[in-house]
C-alpha positions, 0 to 999 in steps of 0.5 A, spaced: 294 351 412 298 357 416 302 362 412 310 360 414 314 366 418 320 369 417 325 369 424 327 377 424 333 379 428 329 383 433 327 375 436 320 375 433 317 372 427 313 376 421 309 372 416 312 372 409 305 373 405 301 380 407 296 384 405 299 391 402 295 398 403 298 403 399 293 406 394 287 403 398 281 408 397 277 411 403 272 407 404 275 400 400 280 398 405 276 397 411 273 391 407 279 389 404 283 388 411 276 385 414 276 380 407 283 379 409 284 377 416 277 372 414 282 369 409 287 368 414 292 373 412 295 375 418 300 381 416 298 388 414 302 393 411 300 400 414 303 407 413 301 413 415 302 417 409 297 413 406 292 416 410 288 410 411 290 408 417 284 409 422 280 404 417 284 399 417 284 401 425 277 400 424 278 392 421 282 390 427 277 393 431 272 389 429 274 382 427 279 383 434 271 384 438 269 379 432 273 373 436 276 372 430 284 374 431 287 377 438 292 383 437 297 378 438 296 374 432 297 380 427 304 383 425 303 391 424 307 394 420 308 402 419 312 408 417 315 414 419 313 420 414 319 424 410 316 431 413 317 426 421 325 425 420 326 429 427 329 425 433 321 428 436 317 429 431 319 421 429 316 419 435 310 423 434 309 420 427 308 413 430 304 415 437 300 419 431 299 411 427 298 407 434 293 412 435 289 411 428 290 403 428 288 404 435 293 398 438 299 399 443 304 398 439 306 396 433 310 390 431 314 393 425 316 400 424 320 403 418 323 409 416 319 410 409 324 413 405 332 416 407 329 423 404 327 428 408 322 433 407 321 440 410 316 439 417 311 445 416 306 446 420 300 447 414 303 441 410 305 435 413 305 430 407 309 434 401 311 441 403 312 445 397 315 452 395 312 457 391 315 454 385 311 448 386 317 444 388 318 439 395 322 442 400 326 437 402 331 438 408 338 436 410 336 432 417 339 425 417 336 419 418 341 416 423 337 422 428 331 418 425 333 412 426 334 414 434 328 416 435 326 408 432 331 405 438 328 409 442 320 407 440 324 400 441 325 401 447 319 405 451 315 398 449 311 402 442 314 398 437 317 390 437 322 392 430 325 397 427 327 397 419 328 402 413 324 401 406 326 405 399 334 405 402 341 403 398 345 399 401 350 405 402 346 408 406 344 401 410 351 400 412 352 406 415 345 405 419 349 398 421 355 402 423 352 407 426 346 403 430 345 401 437 339 396 436 340 393 428 335 394 422 331 388 422 327 389 416 328 394 408 322 393 404 323 395 397 321 395 390 321 388 387 318 384 382 320 379 376 322 386 371 326 389 378 328 383 382 334 386 386 339 381 387 345 385 389 340 389 394 337 382 397 344 378 397 347 384 400 341 384 406 341 376 407 348 377 409 347 381 414 340 378 417 336 383 414 329 381 411 328 383 405 320 385 404 317 385 397 313 392 395 309 392 389 310 385 388 305 385 382 309 390 378 303 397 381 300 397 375 295 402 378 300 406 380 298 414 379 304 416 375 305 410 370 307 412 363 303 410 356 308 404 354 311 401 360 310 394 361 304 391 364 307 386 368 301 381 369 300 381 362 307 378 360 306 372 355 311 367 359 308 369 366 302 368 363 305 361 360 307 359 367 301 361 371 298 356 366 302 350 367 300 350 374 293 353 373 295 359 377 294 366 376 300 370 373 300 374 381 300 367 383 306 366 380 309 373 382 307 371 389 310 364 390 316 366 385 319 371 391 317 367 397 321 361 394 327 367 394 326 368 402 323 375 401 316 377 404 311 378 400 305 385 401 301 384 395 296 390 395 288 389 393 281 391 395 278 386 391 275 380 396 276 374 391 283 377 389 285 377 396 284 371 397 287 369 391 293 372 393 293 368 399 292 361 396 300 360 394 301 354 399 299 348 394 304 348 389 311 349 388 315 352 381 320 349 379 328 351 378 327 352 372 322 357 372 324 360 378 331 363 373 325 363 367 321 369 372 328 372 374 330 373 367 325 377 366 329 382 369 329 389 366 332 393 372 326 397 371 323 401 377 316 401 376 314 406 383 319 412 383 315 418 379 320 420 373 319 426 367 322 424 361 328 429 359 331 429 351 328 422 351 331 419 357 327 417 363 330 420 369 328 421 377 324 427 380 328 429 386 333 425 384 337 431 386 335 431 394 339 429 400 340 422 401 336 420 395 337 412 394 335 410 387 342 415 385 347 408 387 347 402 383 344 398 389 
């Protein structure tokens, strides 16, 4: 049974369920992508900063050469990194991802974050000053957006969108764009339901994709005592009711909300399990129960604790998105 698709404003269809590749380690991601394609996944979420696009590309070539899929069967996303926000740098970043992946076009290209970092020839990932602080710049994401529009004009990408932008920043893009954003990719899971932002996007015909839907238990900056979503007793109880795993319940909850979802795994059995969510449907009551887990707790942003209060790092950076309500 084929996974359902969502029509983007650019006119192309995006599978609602895909495979995330963030934190997939070298030597693991190639096999993960192969397993995903064999299981039926046709949506792959990548990014230049993940440092593993070449392995993803090797898996794509293998499965295309085997005749398992054709390029046109796949929906492949990549993202413009923070040091590449200048017009020419953004176009170069797209071409770098295409080269890494071994493909001639992306189905979707996103601005990874609204914050811009210094373009440094010696360090193009996280440039830092002598004190170790990340060096930010004031390059506008409106300039980056013009590069995405040019890439779409040139046939390098089929749709363009945003990641980690807040509603005010999305509105600024909309007001200045020649081509409207098709997708917003943000953190969403039962502890962080993002209902206001999802509603904002749906009103503007922007499809929302949830990253880290399972709470990113392997995030590098996890603090002791932070909640483990997949071990939530209420979630486990609902999963038992449907004879499904907690992860499957979360994925189904997102899909029923009309949100695309890209769970990450490198374990073939879990990759298959995460895809097998089309044979059950949560009741309205169970949907409300899962939504009621919301704590407005953002997990995927490095933070520090000052005087017992959790604060986001880099919150003073130009265009930092998480100071706004949504």
